[in-house]
C-alpha positions as CSV (number, residue, x, y, z in Angstrom):
1,M,-19.1,4.2,42.5
2,E,-21.5,1.3,43.2
3,S,-23.8,0.2,46.0
4,N,-24.2,-3.5,46.7
5,G,-22.7,-4.4,43.4
6,E,-25.3,-2.4,41.4
7,S,-24.4,0.3,38.9
8,R,-25.9,3.8,39.2
9,N,-27.5,3.2,35.8
10,L,-29.5,0.4,37.4
11,Q,-30.5,2.7,40.3
12,Q,-31.5,5.4,37.8
13,L,-33.7,3.0,35.8
14,R,-35.5,1.9,38.9
15,D,-36.5,5.5,39.5
16,H,-38.0,5.8,36.0
17,P,-41.4,7.6,36.2
18,S,-43.2,4.8,34.3
19,L,-42.5,2.2,36.9
20,V,-45.4,2.5,39.4
21,G,-48.1,0.5,41.2
22,D,-48.6,-3.2,42.1
23,S,-47.4,-4.4,38.7
24,W,-44.0,-2.8,39.3
25,Y,-43.8,-4.3,42.7
26,Y,-44.1,-7.8,41.3
27,F,-41.8,-7.1,38.4
28,K,-39.2,-5.6,40.8
29,N,-39.4,-8.8,42.9
30,F,-38.9,-10.9,39.7
31,L,-35.9,-8.8,38.7
32,G,-34.3,-9.2,42.1
33,K,-33.6,-12.9,41.2
34,L,-31.6,-11.9,38.1
35,S,-28.0,-10.6,37.8
36,P,-27.6,-6.8,37.9
37,N,-26.6,-6.8,34.3
38,T,-29.7,-8.6,33.2
39,Q,-31.9,-6.4,35.4
40,E,-30.4,-3.3,33.8
41,N,-30.9,-4.7,30.3
42,Y,-34.6,-5.6,31.0
43,L,-35.4,-2.3,32.6
44,R,-33.7,-0.3,29.9
45,E,-35.6,-2.0,27.1
46,F,-38.9,-2.2,29.0
47,T,-39.0,1.5,30.1
48,Q,-38.2,2.6,26.5
49,F,-41.0,0.3,25.3
50,L,-43.4,2.0,27.9
51,E,-42.2,5.5,26.7
52,F,-43.0,4.5,23.2
53,R,-46.5,3.4,24.3
54,N,-46.8,6.4,26.6
55,Q,-47.9,4.1,29.5
56,T,-47.0,3.3,33.0
57,T,-46.5,-0.3,34.2
58,D,-50.0,-0.5,35.7
59,Q,-51.6,1.0,32.5
60,F,-49.8,-1.5,30.3
61,F,-50.8,-4.4,32.6
62,D,-54.5,-3.3,32.7
63,Q,-54.6,-3.0,28.9
64,F,-53.1,-6.4,28.2
65,R,-55.3,-8.1,30.9
66,S,-58.4,-6.5,29.2
67,W,-57.3,-8.0,25.8
68,V,-56.8,-11.4,27.4
69,R,-60.3,-11.3,29.0
70,D,-62.0,-10.1,25.8
71,E,-64.4,-12.4,24.0
72,D,-62.5,-11.7,20.8
73,E,-59.7,-14.3,20.9
74,R,-57.8,-12.3,18.3
75,K,-57.0,-9.6,20.9
76,K,-54.7,-12.0,22.7
77,L,-52.4,-11.7,19.7
78,R,-52.4,-7.9,19.6
79,L,-49.5,-7.4,22.0
80,G,-47.3,-9.8,20.1
81,I,-48.0,-8.0,16.9
82,E,-47.3,-4.6,18.5
83,V,-44.0,-5.9,20.1
84,T,-42.8,-7.2,16.7
85,E,-43.7,-3.8,15.0
86,Y,-41.8,-2.0,17.7
87,Q,-38.8,-4.2,17.2
88,K,-38.8,-3.5,13.5
89,Q,-38.9,0.2,14.2
90,L,-35.9,-0.1,16.5
91,M,-34.1,-2.0,13.8
92,Q,-34.7,0.6,11.2
93,E,-33.8,3.6,13.5
94,R,-30.7,2.1,15.1
95,G,-29.5,0.0,12.2
96,V,-29.3,-3.0,14.6
97,K,-30.9,-6.4,14.0
98,G,-32.3,-9.3,16.0
99,A,-29.7,-10.0,18.7
100,S,-30.0,-6.4,20.1
101,V,-33.8,-6.1,20.0
102,M,-34.6,-9.7,21.1
103,S,-34.2,-8.3,24.7
104,V,-37.4,-6.3,24.1
105,H,-39.4,-9.5,23.8
106,R,-37.6,-11.0,26.8
107,A,-38.3,-7.9,29.0
108,V,-42.0,-7.9,28.1
109,M,-42.3,-11.6,28.8
110,G,-40.5,-11.1,32.1
111,F,-42.9,-8.4,33.2
112,L,-46.0,-10.4,32.2
113,T,-44.6,-13.6,33.9
114,A,-44.0,-11.6,37.1
115,N,-47.6,-10.5,37.0
116,G,-49.1,-14.0,36.2
117,L,-49.9,-13.4,32.5
118,G,-46.8,-14.8,30.8
119,K,-48.6,-17.8,29.3
120,E,-51.0,-15.4,27.6
121,F,-48.3,-13.6,25.7
122,Q,-48.3,-15.0,22.1
123,I,-46.7,-14.0,18.8
124,N,-48.7,-15.2,15.8
125,G,-46.7,-14.9,12.6
126,E,-43.3,-13.2,12.1
127,R,-41.1,-13.1,15.1
128,I,-37.8,-11.2,15.4
129,T,-35.0,-13.7,16.1
130,D,-31.4,-13.6,17.1
131,D,-29.4,-13.2,13.9
132,S,-25.9,-12.6,15.4
133,D,-24.4,-14.6,12.5
134,E,-25.4,-11.7,10.3
135,L,-23.5,-9.1,12.3
136,P,-21.6,-7.0,9.8
137,N,-17.8,-7.2,9.8
138,I,-15.5,-4.2,9.7
139,S,-12.2,-3.8,7.9
140,K,-8.9,-2.2,9.1
141,E,-9.4,0.6,6.6
142,Q,-12.9,1.3,8.0
143,L,-11.6,1.3,11.5
144,N,-8.9,3.8,10.6
145,Q,-11.5,6.1,9.0
146,I,-13.7,5.9,12.1
147,L,-10.8,6.7,14.4
148,E,-9.8,9.6,12.3
149,A,-13.3,11.0,12.6
150,T,-13.1,11.5,16.4
151,G,-10.8,13.5,18.5
152,S,-11.9,11.8,21.7
153,Y,-9.2,9.7,23.3
154,R,-12.0,8.1,25.4
155,I,-13.7,6.7,22.3
156,K,-10.4,5.8,20.6
157,A,-9.5,3.8,23.7
158,V,-12.9,2.0,23.7
159,I,-12.5,1.0,20.1
160,H,-8.9,-0.2,20.5
161,L,-9.6,-2.1,23.6
162,A,-12.7,-3.7,22.1
163,K,-11.0,-4.8,18.9
164,D,-7.9,-6.0,20.8
165,S,-9.8,-7.9,23.5
166,G,-12.8,-9.3,21.6
167,L,-15.1,-8.6,24.6
168,R,-18.8,-7.7,24.1
169,I,-19.2,-4.0,24.2
170,G,-21.4,-4.3,27.3
171,D,-18.5,-5.9,29.1
172,V,-16.1,-3.2,27.9
173,T,-18.4,-0.5,29.4
174,R,-18.5,-2.4,32.7
175,L,-14.7,-2.6,33.1
176,K,-13.2,-0.9,36.1
177,V,-9.9,0.9,36.4
178,E,-8.7,-1.9,38.6
179,D,-9.0,-4.3,35.7
180,V,-6.1,-2.6,33.9
181,R,-4.5,-0.9,36.9
182,P,-1.0,-2.3,36.3
183,I,-0.7,-0.9,32.8
184,W,-2.8,2.2,33.8
185,D,-0.1,3.1,36.3
186,D,2.9,1.8,34.4
187,P,2.7,0.6,30.7
188,N,6.0,-1.2,31.3
189,V,5.0,-3.4,34.2
190,E,6.6,-6.9,34.6
191,Q,4.0,-8.7,32.5
192,V,4.4,-6.3,29.7
193,R,8.2,-6.6,29.9
194,E,7.9,-10.3,29.7
195,Y,5.6,-10.0,26.6
196,P,6.6,-6.6,25.3
197,G,3.5,-4.6,24.3
198,F,0.9,-7.1,25.6
199,Y,-1.3,-7.3,28.7
200,Q,-3.7,-10.1,29.9
201,F,-6.6,-9.7,32.4
202,D,-9.6,-11.8,33.5
203,V,-13.3,-10.8,33.0
204,V,-16.5,-12.4,34.1
205,Q,-19.0,-11.7,31.3
206,G,-22.2,-10.0,32.2
207,K,-24.3,-11.8,29.6
208,T,-23.3,-15.4,30.3
209,G,-21.4,-15.3,33.5
210,N,-18.6,-17.2,31.8
211,P,-15.0,-16.2,32.4
212,A,-13.0,-14.6,29.6
213,Y,-9.2,-14.2,29.4
214,P,-8.7,-11.3,27.0
215,V,-5.3,-10.0,25.9
216,I,-4.7,-6.5,24.6
217,G,-1.8,-5.2,22.5
218,Y,0.3,-2.1,22.4
219,E,-2.3,-0.1,20.4
220,A,-4.9,-0.5,23.2
221,I,-2.2,0.2,25.9
222,E,-1.0,3.4,24.2
223,S,-4.6,4.5,23.7
224,L,-5.5,3.9,27.3
225,Q,-2.5,6.1,28.4
226,K,-3.9,9.0,26.2
227,W,-7.4,8.5,27.7
228,K,-5.8,8.6,31.2
229,A,-4.2,12.0,30.5
230,E,-7.5,13.3,29.0
231,R,-9.4,12.0,32.0
232,A,-7.0,13.8,34.4
233,D,-7.6,17.1,32.4
234,L,-11.3,16.6,33.0
235,E,-10.7,16.1,36.7
236,I,-12.3,12.7,36.7
237,S,-11.0,10.3,39.5
238,D,-9.4,7.0,38.6
239,N,-9.9,4.9,41.8
240,D,-10.0,1.1,41.4
241,S,-13.8,1.0,41.6
242,D,-14.3,3.8,39.1
243,P,-15.5,2.8,35.6
244,L,-12.7,2.6,33.1
245,F,-14.8,4.3,30.4
246,C,-17.1,6.9,31.9
247,A,-19.4,9.8,31.0
248,I,-17.3,13.0,30.6
249,K,-20.1,15.5,31.4
250,T,-23.4,15.6,33.3
251,V,-26.6,15.3,31.2
252,T,-30.2,15.5,32.5
253,P,-32.8,13.0,31.2
254,F,-34.8,14.3,28.2
255,T,-37.1,13.2,25.4
256,D,-35.6,13.5,21.9
257,K,-37.3,14.7,18.7
258,R,-38.7,11.2,18.0
259,G,-40.3,11.1,21.4
260,R,-37.9,8.6,22.9
261,Y,-36.8,8.9,26.5
262,V,-33.0,9.4,26.9
263,K,-31.8,8.7,30.4
264,G,-29.4,11.1,32.0
265,S,-25.8,10.6,32.8
266,T,-23.4,11.9,35.4
267,K,-19.8,12.9,34.8
268,G,-17.5,10.1,36.0
269,W,-20.3,7.4,36.0
270,E,-20.3,4.3,33.9
271,L,-20.6,4.9,30.1
272,D,-23.9,3.5,28.9
273,E,-23.7,0.8,26.2
274,S,-26.6,2.3,24.1
275,T,-25.0,5.8,24.3
276,L,-21.7,4.3,23.0
277,S,-23.5,2.5,20.2
278,V,-25.1,5.8,19.1
279,I,-21.7,7.6,19.2
280,F,-20.1,4.8,17.1
281,S,-23.0,5.0,14.5
282,K,-22.5,8.8,14.2
283,L,-18.8,8.2,13.6
284,V,-19.7,5.7,10.9
285,R,-21.8,8.3,9.1
286,K,-19.3,11.1,9.7
287,S,-16.4,9.0,8.2
288,K,-18.6,8.0,5.3
289,V,-17.9,4.3,5.8
290,K,-19.8,2.0,3.5
291,K,-20.9,-1.5,4.1
292,L,-18.4,-4.1,3.1
293,R,-18.8,-6.3,0.0
294,G,-21.2,-9.1,0.8
295,E,-22.6,-7.4,3.9
296,K,-26.2,-6.3,4.3
297,R,-25.5,-3.2,6.3
298,K,-22.8,-0.9,7.7
299,P,-20.7,-1.9,10.7
300,S,-21.8,-1.2,14.2
301,I,-19.8,-1.1,17.4
302,H,-20.7,-4.8,17.9
303,S,-18.7,-5.6,14.8
304,L,-15.5,-5.2,16.8
305,R,-16.0,-8.6,18.4
306,K,-16.4,-10.2,15.0
307,Y,-13.4,-8.3,13.7
308,H,-11.3,-9.8,16.6
309,K,-12.3,-13.4,15.9
310,T,-12.1,-13.1,12.1
311,N,-8.7,-11.5,11.9
312,L,-7.1,-13.7,14.6
313,E,-8.3,-16.8,12.7
314,Y,-6.9,-15.4,9.5
315,A,-3.6,-14.8,11.3
316,G,-3.5,-18.4,12.3
317,L,-4.7,-18.5,15.9
318,P,-6.8,-21.6,16.6
319,T,-10.6,-21.0,16.9
320,S,-10.7,-22.8,20.3
321,W,-8.0,-20.5,21.6
322,I,-9.9,-17.4,20.4
323,N,-13.0,-18.8,22.2
324,K,-11.0,-18.8,25.4
325,L,-9.9,-15.2,24.9
326,Q,-13.5,-14.2,24.2
327,G,-15.1,-16.3,26.9
328,R,-17.0,-18.6,24.5
329,K,-17.8,-22.2,25.4
330,G,-18.7,-25.2,23.4
331,E,-17.6,-23.8,20.0
332,G,-15.2,-25.5,17.7
333,T,-14.6,-29.2,17.2
334,G,-12.5,-30.6,20.0
335,G,-12.4,-27.2,21.7
336,T,-13.4,-28.9,25.0
337,Y,-10.1,-30.7,25.0
338,T,-7.9,-27.7,24.2
339,K,-6.6,-26.0,27.4
340,P,-3.9,-23.5,26.6
341,S,-2.2,-21.8,29.5
342,I,-2.3,-18.1,29.9
343,D,1.4,-17.8,28.9
344,Q,0.6,-19.8,25.8
345,L,-2.4,-17.6,25.0
346,I,-0.3,-14.4,25.3
347,D,2.6,-15.9,23.3
348,L,0.5,-17.0,20.4
349,Y,-1.7,-13.9,20.5
350,S,1.3,-11.7,20.3
351,K,2.5,-13.6,17.2
352,A,-1.0,-13.1,15.6
353,Y,-1.5,-9.5,16.7
354,H,-0.5,-8.2,13.3
355,G,-3.9,-9.4,12.2
356,L,-5.6,-6.9,14.6
357,A,-3.3,-3.9,14.5
358,I,-4.3,-1.0,12.3
359,S,-1.7,1.7,13.0
360,E,0.6,3.2,10.4
361,S,3.6,1.9,12.4
362,E,2.1,-1.5,12.2
363,K,1.9,-1.2,8.4
364,V,5.6,-0.4,8.3
365,I,6.3,-3.3,10.7
366,N,4.2,-5.6,8.5
367,G,6.0,-4.4,5.4
368,F,9.3,-5.1,7.1
369,K,8.0,-8.5,8.1
370,S,7.0,-9.3,4.6
371,E,10.5,-8.2,3.3
372,L,12.0,-10.3,6.0
373,E,10.0,-13.3,5.1
374,E,10.9,-12.8,1.4
375,F,14.6,-12.5,2.4
376,K,14.3,-15.7,4.4
377,E,12.7,-17.5,1.5
378,N,15.4,-16.3,-0.9
379,L,18.0,-17.3,1.6
380,R,16.5,-20.7,1.9
381,I,16.6,-21.1,-1.9
382,T,20.2,-19.8,-2.0
383,E,21.1,-22.3,0.7
384,M,19.4,-25.0,-1.2
385,S,21.3,-24.0,-4.3
386,A,24.5,-23.8,-2.3
387,D,23.8,-27.3,-0.9
388,Y,23.2,-28.5,-4.4
389,N,26.4,-26.9,-5.7
390,K,28.3,-28.3,-2.7
391,S,27.0,-31.7,-3.5
392,V,28.1,-31.4,-7.1
393,A,31.5,-30.1,-6.1
394,D,31.9,-32.9,-3.6
395,E,31.1,-35.4,-6.3
396,L,33.5,-33.9,-8.7
397,Q,36.2,-33.8,-6.0
398,E,35.6,-37.5,-5.4
399,R,35.9,-38.2,-9.1
400,L,39.1,-36.2,-9.3
401,E,40.6,-38.0,-6.4
402,A,39.6,-41.3,-8.0
403,K,41.3,-40.2,-11.2
404,D,44.4,-39.2,-9.2
405,R,44.4,-42.6,-7.6
406,E,44.1,-44.3,-11.0
407,I,46.9,-42.1,-12.4
408,E,49.1,-43.0,-9.4
409,K,48.4,-46.7,-9.9
410,L,49.2,-46.3,-13.6
411,K,52.5,-44.6,-12.6
412,T,53.3,-47.4,-10.2
413,D,52.4,-50.0,-12.8
414,F,54.4,-48.1,-15.4
415,E,57.5,-48.0,-13.1
416,E,57.2,-51.7,-12.4
417,L,56.9,-52.4,-16.2
418,R,59.8,-50.1,-16.9
419,S,61.9,-51.8,-14.3
420,L,61.0,-55.2,-15.7
421,M,61.9,-54.1,-19.2
422,L,65.2,-52.7,-18.1
423,Q,66.0,-56.0,-16.4
424,V,65.1,-57.8,-19.6
425,V,67.2,-55.5,-21.7
426,Q,70.2,-55.9,-19.4
427,S,69.8,-59.7,-19.4
428,E,69.7,-59.7,-23.2
429,K,72.9,-57.6,-23.4
430,E,74.7,-59.9,-21.0
431,R,73.6,-62.9,-23.1
432,R,74.9,-61.5,-26.3
433,K,78.2,-60.4,-24.8
434,G,78.7,-64.0,-23.6
435,E,78.0,-65.4,-27.1
436,T,80.6,-63.0,-28.7
437,Q,83.3,-64.2,-26.4
């Protein structure tokens, strides 16, 4: 499915009609020093930016160079202003803020740097920044609404795996069948038998290159099995190197009603992150999900990573352990000194999984767990009461036994006194009898 570690999406982007001339030659050389994931991200954002401007790489380069050479110093700032306005437009149309559109600025800067004009690129005034902390959260009720709005087992599997694993959605789309092959072939493999309903695998993140050690629960495993059956019906292969989540039909590139270029996709190829984001946004609208109280906007597919961390923390899993699951580094006081083993991660994750699970069966289980906890508490109180009553009874028994001992002593003393009195009476009788004689 790939050539030299590069996805077909990347190969398609390199063939984009706007990438021409000497400026593309230098930019391509610049990209070659970056990871395939970063290359794909830069090219996707930059080609969409060129489509928006209706320019090729050479035309864009010539225009900016003319602004730089112009006697009017203000023209040097024009591109920065236009990039910011473009970012704002993307935010309004996609409903996504800073973190997702910052890559536009980085892609433009990369292109200009590759062509010797990076130092001339300036932004005067407002600049769109990374506001990932403002990423909206999503509730269990909202997730259930969204899942009910789709009949696609593929999308359901994506959502369940993303909320169970806490991976970035870009890393979810890049997963291969081999990453979950053991449970793909047999959901009751040895690891799952050891930790019933849970499976752990390793991922190298595309954005940071850091390793992540995600665990998924029985909801994601069950959902993957349903997607496997649907995939077989669609006659899509599931070789180790095939993408886990792929396009289910072939679509040719086209320009939408807003004049935006939409790249094509081929059945069985890797599912594009932006396409998945659009699908999720449509489901949010279809399910009539509203923004949560205190949030500035409705949830997006990127909210699933925040859902994972928030709910596991609420369920009692240490933040430093969640960071290891998600592949984060340097977060949390003392996190550097926390090194849970994989077995410990799976064990504690399984105990906190009720915080992530959203199925009806899980509600029943949680209800049973609540009843069980209530029963345990009542039993503890009863045992405490029994312990108290036993203590009182033991004390009374000791007091009774002491009284018995006192009574026995009194009886003994009484018998001794009676015996002494009888002796005195007998002695007196004998004395009187002697006097009579």
